[in-house]
C-alpha positions, 0 to 999 in steps of 0.5 A, a space after each residue: 438550445 442554449 449553450 452552457 457557459 464555461 465556468 471551470 477552466 483548467 490548465 494543461 498541467 491541471 488536466 495532466 495531473 487529474 489524469 495521473 492521480 487516482 480517485 480514492 475515498 473512505 467514510 468512517 462511522 467515528 468522526 474521530 477515527 484516524 485518517 485512512 490511506 484513502 484520505 491522505 495525499 499520495 506520496 510524491 514518489 508514488 505520483 511520479 508516473 501516471 497510474 495508466 503507465 503502471 502494471 497491475 502488479 506495481 499499482 497494487 504493490 504501491 497501494 498495499 504499501 500505503 495501507 500497511 504504512 497507515 496501519 502501522 501509524 496506529 500501532 503502539 511500540 509493542 505491536 507490529 503488523 502481520 497480514 492474514 490471507 483470505 480464501 485459504 489456510 495460509 494463516 498470518 504472515 508477519 511482514 518483512 517484505 513486499 514485492 511485485 513482478 510485472 505484470 501481475 504478481 505480488 510477493 509477501 515475505 515474512 514469518 508465520 505464527 510458528 516463526 517459520 520463514 514464509 513467502 506468499 506469491 499471489 496474482 493481483 486478481 486474488 489480492 485479499 489481505 487483512 492487516 492485523 496488529 500482533 505482539 512483537 517477536 522480540 519484545 526488547 527490540 524496537 518495533 519494525 515498521 515495514 511500511 516506511 521501509 517500503 516507501 523508502 524504496 520508491 525514493 531510492 529507486 529500488 522498487 516501482 521503477 523497474 530498476 530492482 
């Protein structure tokens, strides 16, 4: 039995980085389609701690932020992001906030189609959302981009590190 020669040598840092970074992939039928969240590098703040050190809620929260942010990048100035929920009559929620409560709860804050203040509290095992572009509530105001506000939470330390 022959011994295979070692052709791929990794440093300790490369091994640790590989352990900390999750795998993600996406394939689109249109080669000109904008890059999706799975195809972009993770923000540095999201990579500070290995995934295995995060609760299911925190890890789901961070990935929802990536998807919202990527979706918003493709909206025009007259649109904002709303979230639809599968499996019930929850309808559509115009997103104003997203949160998590370890180990397993995600919370979405905003307004429904009738303009009523709405909050959805969901277990991570039930997470199933649809992002939807909708007209702005206030056409004369600049579009709100919640995904970028959420990402600032990572950098400011008020989300994702237990200091909220």
